[in-house]
N, C-alpha and C positions, 0 to 999 in steps of 0.2 A: 403261493410261491410257484406251483406247477405252471400256472398260466404265464407267469413272468418268464420262466425258462422256455416254455413253448414259444413265446413271442421272440425271445432272444436266439432261438435255434435257427432262424432264417437270416441269411446275410443281407437281404434287402431290408428287412425290418431293423436290423442293427444299424444299417446305413441311414435309415430314416431317423433313428434316434440320434445318431451323430450329427446329422444336419440340424435337427431341432435344438441341439446344444447351443447353436449360434443364435437362436431366437425363434419365436413363433413363425410358422410358414403356412401358406394356404395349401390345400390339397393339390391344386394345380401346380404351384411352385415345386412342391415335393415330387409330383409325378413327372415333371419335366426332367428330373435328374436320373430317371430310369428308363430303360428301353423295354418296358412291359406295358400292357394295356391298362386303361383306366379301371376296368372291373377288377383286374388283378391287384392294382394298387389299393382299391377300395377294400378288398379282402384283407390286405396287409394292415390297413388302417383299423379295420374291425378287430383284428387279433390284438393289435396294440392297445385299443380302447378296452377290450375285454380284460386285458392284463392290468389295466389302470395305469399304463405307462405314459399315455398321452391324454390330454383333455381336448375335446373338439368344441369349438365355439362357432356358431353360425353368425356370419356378417353379410347380410344381403344374400346374394347367390353363392357366396364363397363359404367354405369351411376352413377355419384357421385352427391349426394343431399346435398345442403347447406341450412341451416335455414336462413330465412329472418326475423329476429326478429323485425326489425323496422316496418314491415307491421303489425305484430301481435300487437305490442305496439300501433301503431296508431289506429288500429281498436278498441282495448280495451279502449283506452283513449277516442275516439269518442263516444263509447257506454256509458261509465260512464258519460261523459259530457252531453249526451242527457237526462240524468236523473238528471242533476244538481249535480252530484257527481264528486269527483276527483279534480285534480289540474287544475286550470284555467290558461290560458296563461297570462303572465304578461301584464298589461296595459301600454301603452306608456304614458309618461308624456307629457302634452301639452307644447308646446314651448311658452315661454313668449315673447311677442312682445317687441322689443327694439326700 
């Protein structure tokens, strides 16, 4: 969970995740959206991959990034539950002895 929140602490990385909600994008397409150097964007991508928030797929000379929304959802759910907030997992009904 710490890696997820480290990744989310930067506004550029949050914006990358918002862009990826629209669908997979290449590293070049993502980089075009920001006024930072390619090495800086590569560092942001590395943090997102380390947190398992994105999946990188090589396609020829391009790298295509995919959002792993389930990882983000699980981290946020775990965080809210640690404070007693959010949706609790449904409790199992006890089986009645017959």
